[in-house]
C-alpha positions as CSV (number, residue, x, y, z in Angstrom):
1,X,-58.2,-26.2,7.0
2,X,-56.5,-28.0,9.9
3,X,-56.1,-31.6,11.0
4,X,-57.2,-32.1,14.6
5,X,-58.4,-35.3,16.4
6,X,-58.0,-37.4,13.3
7,X,-60.3,-35.2,11.2
8,X,-60.0,-32.1,9.1
9,X,-61.6,-28.9,10.6
10,X,-61.9,-25.4,9.4
11,X,-59.7,-22.6,10.8
12,X,-62.8,-20.9,12.1
13,X,-63.7,-24.0,14.2
14,X,-60.1,-24.2,15.4
15,X,-60.4,-20.6,16.7
16,X,-63.7,-21.4,18.4
17,X,-62.2,-24.4,20.1
18,X,-59.3,-22.3,21.3
19,X,-61.7,-19.6,22.7
20,X,-63.7,-22.2,24.5
21,X,-60.5,-23.7,26.1
22,X,-59.3,-20.2,27.2
23,X,-62.7,-19.4,28.6
24,X,-62.8,-22.7,30.5
25,X,-59.3,-22.1,31.8
26,X,-60.3,-18.7,33.0
27,X,-63.3,-20.0,34.8
28,X,-61.2,-22.7,36.5
29,X,-58.7,-20.1,37.4
30,X,-61.4,-17.9,39.0
31,X,-62.8,-20.9,40.9
32,X,-59.4,-21.7,42.5
33,X,-58.1,-18.1,42.7
34,X,-59.2,-17.9,46.4
35,X,-60.3,-14.8,48.4
36,X,-58.6,-11.4,47.9
37,X,-57.1,-10.5,51.4
38,X,-56.3,-6.8,51.4
39,X,-55.4,-6.7,55.0
40,X,-54.9,-9.3,57.8
41,X,-53.4,-8.5,61.2
42,X,-53.5,-10.9,64.1
43,X,-50.7,-9.1,66.0
44,X,-48.8,-12.5,66.2
45,X,-45.3,-11.2,65.4
46,X,-44.4,-9.4,68.6
47,X,-43.5,-5.7,68.4
48,X,-43.4,-5.8,64.6
49,X,-47.0,-4.4,64.6
50,X,-45.5,-1.0,65.3
51,X,-43.9,-1.0,61.9
52,X,-47.3,-1.5,60.3
53,X,-49.4,0.9,62.4
54,X,-48.9,4.7,62.7
55,X,-50.0,6.5,65.8
56,X,-51.4,10.0,65.1
57,X,-50.2,13.0,67.1
58,X,-53.2,15.1,66.4
59,X,-54.5,15.2,70.0
60,X,-51.1,15.9,71.6
61,X,-51.1,15.2,75.3
62,X,-54.8,14.2,75.1
63,X,-53.9,11.2,72.9
64,X,-52.3,8.0,74.0
65,X,-50.8,4.9,72.3
66,X,-52.0,1.3,72.1
67,X,-49.9,-1.4,73.7
68,X,-49.6,-5.1,72.8
69,X,-51.1,-7.6,75.2
70,X,-53.4,-10.6,75.6
71,X,-55.0,-8.9,78.7
72,X,-55.8,-10.2,82.1
73,X,-57.5,-13.3,80.8
74,X,-57.4,-15.1,77.5
75,X,-57.8,-18.4,75.7
76,X,-54.2,-18.5,74.3
77,X,-51.4,-16.2,75.7
78,X,-49.9,-15.7,72.2
79,X,-52.9,-16.0,69.8
80,X,-55.0,-13.6,71.8
81,X,-52.6,-10.8,71.8
82,X,-53.9,-7.6,70.3
83,X,-53.6,-3.8,70.7
84,X,-55.1,-2.4,73.9
85,X,-56.1,1.1,75.0
86,X,-53.7,1.8,77.9
87,X,-54.6,5.1,79.5
88,X,-58.0,6.3,80.8
89,X,-59.7,9.4,79.4
90,X,-57.6,9.6,76.2
91,X,-58.0,9.7,72.5
92,X,-56.6,6.8,70.4
93,X,-55.8,7.4,66.7
94,X,-53.8,4.7,64.9
95,X,-54.0,3.4,61.3
96,X,-52.3,0.9,58.9
97,X,-52.2,1.3,55.2
98,X,-52.3,-1.3,52.4
99,X,-52.4,-1.5,48.7
100,X,-55.4,0.4,47.4
101,X,-58.3,-1.5,46.0
102,X,-61.8,-1.0,44.7
103,X,-64.8,-3.2,45.7
104,X,-66.6,-2.5,42.4
105,X,-68.6,-5.6,41.5
106,X,-67.3,-7.4,44.6
107,X,-68.1,-8.1,48.2
108,X,-66.3,-6.1,50.9
109,X,-65.9,-7.7,54.3
110,X,-64.5,-5.9,57.4
111,X,-64.0,-8.1,60.5
112,X,-62.3,-7.7,63.8
113,X,-62.5,-8.8,67.5
114,X,-63.1,-6.6,70.5
115,X,-62.7,-7.3,74.1
116,X,-63.8,-4.8,76.7
117,X,-62.0,-6.5,79.6
118,X,-62.2,-3.3,81.7
119,X,-66.0,-3.5,81.9
120,X,-66.2,-0.4,79.8
121,X,-68.5,2.4,81.0
122,X,-68.2,4.9,78.1
123,X,-66.0,4.5,75.0
124,X,-66.0,3.5,71.4
125,X,-64.9,0.1,70.1
126,X,-65.3,0.7,66.3
127,X,-63.0,0.6,63.3
128,X,-62.8,2.7,60.1
129,X,-61.9,2.1,56.5
130,X,-60.1,5.1,54.9
131,X,-59.4,6.2,51.4
132,X,-55.9,6.4,50.0
133,X,-54.0,9.6,50.8
134,X,-54.8,9.5,54.5
135,X,-52.4,11.6,56.5
136,X,-51.8,8.9,59.1
137,X,-49.6,11.0,61.5
138,X,-52.4,13.6,61.7
139,X,-55.4,11.3,61.5
140,X,-58.3,12.4,63.7
141,X,-62.1,12.5,64.0
142,X,-62.3,14.9,61.1
143,X,-60.4,12.7,58.7
144,X,-62.4,11.4,55.8
145,X,-63.5,7.8,56.0
146,X,-65.6,5.4,54.0
147,X,-66.8,3.0,56.6
148,X,-67.2,3.1,60.4
149,X,-68.2,-0.1,62.1
150,X,-68.3,-1.6,65.5
151,X,-69.6,-1.3,69.1
152,X,-70.2,1.9,71.0
153,X,-71.1,1.9,74.7
154,X,-71.8,4.8,77.0
155,X,-73.8,4.3,80.2
156,X,-77.1,2.5,80.0
157,X,-78.6,4.4,77.1
158,X,-76.0,3.7,74.4
159,X,-75.0,0.1,73.6
160,X,-75.2,-0.3,69.9
161,X,-73.2,-1.3,66.8
162,X,-72.4,1.6,64.5
163,X,-72.7,1.2,60.8
164,X,-71.8,4.3,59.0
165,X,-71.1,4.6,55.2
166,X,-69.8,7.7,53.4
167,X,-71.9,8.6,50.4
168,X,-71.0,11.5,48.2
169,X,-69.1,13.1,51.0
170,X,-71.7,12.7,53.8
171,X,-71.5,10.2,56.6
172,X,-74.8,8.3,56.7
173,X,-75.9,6.5,59.9
174,X,-77.9,3.3,59.8
175,X,-81.5,3.8,60.7
176,X,-81.8,0.5,62.6
177,X,-80.8,-0.1,66.2
178,X,-78.3,-3.0,66.5
179,X,-77.5,-3.9,70.1
180,X,-73.8,-4.7,70.8
181,X,-72.2,-7.1,73.4
182,X,-71.5,-5.4,76.7
183,X,-69.7,-8.0,78.7
184,X,-65.9,-8.4,79.2
185,X,-65.3,-11.3,76.8
186,X,-64.0,-11.2,73.3
187,X,-66.5,-10.9,70.5
188,X,-66.3,-11.1,66.7
189,X,-67.8,-8.3,64.6
190,X,-68.3,-8.7,60.9
191,X,-69.7,-6.3,58.3
192,X,-70.5,-7.6,54.8
193,X,-71.2,-5.1,52.0
194,X,-72.3,-6.7,48.8
195,X,-72.3,-5.4,45.2
196,X,-76.1,-5.8,44.9
197,X,-76.5,-3.0,47.4
198,X,-77.2,-5.2,50.4
199,X,-75.4,-5.7,53.6
200,X,-75.1,-8.0,56.6
201,X,-73.9,-7.5,60.2
202,X,-72.8,-10.5,62.2
203,X,-71.7,-10.9,65.8
204,X,-69.8,-14.0,66.8
205,X,-70.3,-15.4,63.3
206,X,-74.1,-15.1,63.7
207,X,-76.3,-12.7,61.6
208,X,-77.9,-10.0,63.7
209,X,-79.0,-7.6,61.0
210,X,-79.1,-7.1,57.3
211,X,-81.1,-5.6,54.4
212,X,-80.9,-3.1,51.6
213,X,-78.6,0.0,51.7
214,X,-81.4,2.2,50.2
215,X,-83.9,1.2,52.8
216,X,-81.7,1.3,55.9
217,X,-79.7,4.5,55.2
218,X,-80.9,7.8,54.0
219,X,-78.6,7.9,51.0
220,X,-81.1,8.7,48.3
221,X,-84.1,11.0,48.1
222,X,-87.4,9.1,48.8
223,X,-89.0,7.5,45.8
224,X,-92.3,9.1,46.6
225,X,-93.4,12.2,48.3
226,X,-96.7,13.7,49.5
227,X,-98.8,15.1,46.6
228,X,-98.4,18.9,46.9
229,X,-101.7,19.4,45.2
230,X,-103.6,17.3,47.7
231,X,-104.6,18.2,51.3
232,X,-107.0,16.8,53.9
233,X,-110.6,17.7,53.1
234,X,-112.1,20.3,55.6
235,X,-115.0,17.9,56.5
236,X,-112.6,15.0,57.2
237,X,-113.3,13.6,60.7
238,X,-110.4,11.7,62.2
239,X,-111.6,11.6,65.8
240,X,-112.4,8.0,66.5
241,X,-114.1,8.7,69.9
242,X,-116.3,11.6,71.2
243,X,-118.0,12.6,74.5
244,X,-121.4,11.0,75.1
245,X,-123.7,13.9,75.0
246,X,-126.3,11.9,77.2
247,X,-123.9,11.3,80.0
248,X,-124.3,13.6,83.0
249,X,-122.1,14.3,86.0
250,X,-123.1,12.3,89.1
251,X,-123.6,14.1,92.4
252,X,-120.5,14.7,94.5
253,X,-118.2,15.7,91.6
254,X,-118.6,19.4,92.5
255,X,-116.4,19.1,95.6
256,X,-113.1,21.1,95.4
257,X,-109.8,19.3,95.5
258,X,-108.5,21.2,98.5
259,X,-110.3,22.8,101.5
260,X,-109.2,24.9,104.5
261,X,-108.0,22.8,107.4
262,X,-110.9,22.8,109.9
263,X,-108.6,22.0,112.8
264,X,-106.3,24.9,112.1
265,X,-106.3,27.8,114.6
266,X,-105.1,31.3,114.2
267,X,-101.8,31.8,116.2
268,X,-102.1,33.9,119.3
269,X,-99.4,36.2,118.2
270,X,-100.9,36.8,114.7
271,X,-101.3,40.6,114.0
272,X,-103.6,41.3,111.1
273,X,-102.2,44.8,110.7
274,X,-98.7,43.4,110.3
275,X,-99.2,39.8,109.0
276,X,-102.4,40.4,107.0
277,X,-105.6,38.5,107.2
278,X,-105.1,35.0,108.6
279,X,-106.2,32.1,106.5
280,X,-106.3,28.5,107.4
281,X,-103.9,26.3,105.5
282,X,-105.3,24.1,102.7
283,X,-105.5,20.4,102.9
284,X,-106.7,17.6,100.6
285,X,-110.4,17.3,100.5
286,X,-111.4,13.7,101.5
287,X,-114.7,14.2,99.5
288,X,-112.9,15.1,96.3
289,X,-113.6,12.5,93.6
290,X,-111.4,13.9,90.9
291,X,-112.1,15.6,87.6
292,X,-115.3,14.3,86.0
293,X,-115.2,13.4,82.3
294,X,-118.1,12.2,80.2
295,X,-117.7,8.6,78.9
296,X,-116.4,8.1,75.3
297,X,-118.5,6.6,72.5
298,X,-117.7,5.7,68.9
299,X,-117.9,8.7,66.6
300,X,-120.5,8.0,63.9
301,X,-118.8,10.5,61.6
302,X,-115.3,9.0,62.0
303,X,-113.7,8.3,58.6
304,X,-110.4,6.8,59.8
305,X,-106.9,8.5,59.6
306,X,-106.3,10.5,56.5
307,X,-103.4,9.3,54.4
308,X,-101.7,11.8,52.2
309,X,-101.7,10.6,48.6
310,X,-98.1,9.9,47.3
311,X,-96.7,10.8,43.9
312,X,-93.3,10.0,42.3
313,X,-90.5,12.2,43.6
314,X,-88.8,14.1,40.7
315,X,-85.7,14.4,42.9
316,X,-85.2,10.6,43.3
317,X,-82.4,9.0,41.3
318,X,-81.6,5.4,41.6
319,X,-78.0,4.4,42.2
320,X,-76.7,0.9,41.7
321,X,-73.3,1.8,43.2
322,X,-74.3,2.8,46.7
323,X,-71.9,0.1,48.0
324,X,-68.9,1.1,45.8
325,X,-65.6,2.6,47.0
326,X,-62.9,3.0,44.4
327,X,-59.7,3.6,46.5
328,X,-59.8,1.9,49.9
329,X,-56.3,2.2,51.3
330,X,-56.2,2.1,55.1
331,X,-57.8,0.8,58.2
332,X,-57.7,2.4,61.6
333,X,-59.1,3.4,65.0
334,X,-60.4,6.8,66.0
335,X,-61.6,6.5,69.6
336,X,-62.2,8.2,72.9
337,X,-62.4,6.1,76.0
338,X,-63.1,7.1,79.6
339,X,-62.0,3.8,80.9
340,X,-59.2,2.2,79.0
341,X,-58.6,-1.5,78.6
342,X,-60.2,-2.6,75.3
343,X,-58.2,-5.0,73.1
344,X,-58.6,-5.2,69.3
345,X,-57.4,-8.2,67.3
346,X,-57.8,-10.3,64.2
347,X,-58.4,-7.4,61.8
348,X,-59.4,-8.7,58.3
349,X,-60.4,-6.9,55.1
350,X,-61.3,-9.3,52.3
351,X,-63.8,-9.9,49.5
352,X,-65.0,-13.3,50.7
353,X,-67.7,-13.6,53.4
354,X,-67.2,-17.4,53.7
355,X,-63.5,-17.0,54.1
356,X,-64.0,-14.3,56.8
357,X,-66.4,-16.7,58.7
358,X,-63.7,-19.4,58.4
359,X,-61.0,-17.1,59.8
360,X,-63.3,-16.0,62.6
361,X,-63.9,-19.7,63.5
362,X,-60.1,-20.5,63.5
363,X,-59.3,-17.4,65.7
364,X,-62.1,-16.2,68.0
365,X,-63.8,-19.5,67.7
366,X,-60.8,-21.5,68.9
367,X,-60.0,-19.4,72.0
368,X,-63.4,-18.1,73.2
369,X,-64.0,-21.2,75.3
370,X,-60.7,-21.3,77.2
371,X,-60.9,-17.5,77.6
372,X,-64.3,-17.8,79.3
373,X,-63.0,-20.6,81.6
374,X,-60.0,-18.5,82.6
375,X,-62.3,-15.4,83.2
376,X,-64.6,-17.5,85.5
377,X,-61.6,-18.9,87.5
378,X,-60.3,-15.4,88.0
379,X,-63.7,-14.2,89.1
380,X,-64.2,-17.0,91.4
381,X,-60.8,-16.5,93.1
382,X,-61.6,-12.7,93.4
383,X,-64.9,-13.5,95.1
384,X,-63.3,-16.0,97.4
385,X,-60.6,-13.4,98.5
386,X,-63.3,-10.7,99.0
387,X,-65.3,-13.1,101.1
388,X,-62.2,-14.0,103.2
389,X,-61.4,-10.4,103.6
390,X,-64.9,-9.6,104.8
391,X,-64.8,-12.6,107.1
392,X,-61.5,-11.3,108.6
393,X,-62.9,-7.8,109.1
394,X,-66.0,-9.3,110.8
395,X,-63.8,-11.5,113.0
396,X,-61.6,-8.5,114.0
397,X,-64.7,-6.5,114.8
398,X,-66.1,-9.3,117.0
399,X,-62.8,-9.7,118.8
400,X,-62.6,-5.9,119.4
401,X,-66.2,-6.0,120.8
402,X,-65.3,-8.9,123.2
403,X,-62.2,-7.0,124.4
404,X,-64.2,-3.9,125.1
405,X,-66.8,-6.0,127.0
406,X,-64.1,-7.7,129.0
407,X,-62.6,-4.3,129.9
408,X,-66.0,-3.1,131.0
409,X,-66.5,-6.3,133.2
410,X,-63.1,-5.8,134.7
411,X,-63.8,-2.2,135.6
412,X,-67.2,-3.1,137.2
413,X,-65.5,-5.9,139.2
414,X,-62.8,-3.5,140.4
415,X,-65.4,-1.1,141.6
416,X,-67.3,-3.9,143.5
417,X,-64.1,-5.0,145.2
418,X,-62.9,-1.5,146.2
419,X,-63.0,-1.2,150.1
420,X,-65.6,1.1,151.5
421,X,-63.0,3.2,153.3
422,X,-61.3,4.0,150.0
423,X,-64.4,5.5,148.5
């Protein structure tokens, strides 16, 4: 028995009150704990970034290093500094490690900005999450990774966002096509992986795709398969249309497509013994009406397309942990670029999608407007200079033409004024 609040209570009730207080304190602590930020690099501390990032030497002379720059145009000369691919036709392998974490029971967010200011023609702009134990100095395209995410552009046919997850040792590509941005401005790419086995892809803080991992990746065997004991009946008719037996070919459709040229004549020097029998060349027949086909009518025996009956797949096994990675420990780039110049910045790995959106708004969102203005000013100035150069060339050409005409006129005048006795 204990005395509390002016009354006597049992020791059991005292323990229960303490437990409730502890639980409440824990809940309050969780509410105010804030997001877990596993990695955050804005490259805003000058050359210190080189102490965090390790360049791989796996490709030797075929590889190149990133350099720190805000590029040719930007919204803020300091805040927009990132690491840029600096040499054409090179591999780029660089990574940064952090304290290992597991996303079990939590959201995993991978976010970064990409600026293809070189008007990229062919090259990757994606980022990877690696497990702990990555050999950073030898990291290359064969190094195991958990997640690969970001834009990939090559010519006109490939302009997409890669979303690749490693599942049980295999890299699984998303089955959906997600278009990426292909202009020269900075864009924000965000991947959200949730513990309920769903995902979301955002570009510039706007959702562009999302869904279930099981549906959009071939991670698991299908739930159902064709019934092996069933097959299409032999009398099943799936031809919707048939030829009309009562339709007949009109007159004129028996003309050949090509006929001998009636205007052609055998060459005079043609020798049948040497050249063989002469034949007139063939020309298109003006009376040819094309291939005749009977008209189509509805097939009275048509039953519709046959659908194979489905049965549960014995190989299917549900997995509630498709999303889970237990030892994420590094982030990095594994790229090939034909034309260098891409700038990466604002790299964030966290467990809070709302926090990531806030960071995106404070970084990319704050400088995108001024960056666009500066880009437009540079483009306008370049267009003005190009027009002036073209105008100067045209003027020089006109002046040269006038000089040539003056010389011709002068020569003609000299000829006219020459005395007859000098001719």
